[in-house]
Steps between C-alpha positions, in 0.01 A plus 500: 500500500531798281761514221832614634592821315813550706697244304775597252312410185781610268718219632245243623427194287196317631578186290830471687339610836142384498475512872500875489195517267181614666163467343365818638157622409368515143770627257755610758859480368396409146733754347788442727555125553777379269563287287117462466428866409751489212359157387127593516481877431561453127184286475279735696269694257131600494453748216212303347330164528739320258804641670345405844447147384857453380631659824277300736597180324868568517474597871290193569753279313772660716298419808485140404875491407587620847262251654667219319834628622378517854555880504231644720635852491493491114137361517393780729668766287323361186177516696570856596564605144171333389321678788667831397371438137150496643532789736670731249254400222213582734657843590516585143169360430356742757729799419639522153799710627584238767461768771225431751561801728522884419846657539837366591591315823688736726863391525472424877217252432645307205507142572223518751184330391168687457373799334644760739178707492509546124173493302427193277490600143185419303501161328572490128434134403715318260327170385824367341685523836202346674528204273871476562436499873264201452776305325728564789234429757438150354881425499529635862211282623667200325830542671343576835305177462807289459504271802878471493542873514246549776681234715849638428377856575357378834826328585715791383308733731534258795881463444600853400208727603 
């Protein structure tokens, strides 16, 4: 089941109402689900390799803290921030500006995935961001390999969609 974007995220606390949390696909909801967004966002950085190492370590530690507390939504949100560290680092590794496509997305198409017919900009490699991405990829693979996380994720999707 996709992440439910119709919820009132300004008032919803997923720690108090974990049954309302949906895993979704990839990084869906990563910048919406509280209190996890506020707890994890300050640790999310990928400027260079050293910053990425510190960030990935802090996010991985948060993942394990939530695991010890039996907080699946927190575990999944930490995983999403680690995944987003990888995907954003890769974006900047390929395009120094962070923009993959030419031009702005028309207002009517904002929030819809895809390039919307826009041309892909030429790649401008950034080796430092590529190295940062590898740091996050290793951390992402490690949390995804956690047997407890995989089992809880399977159960969560069965119970809540």
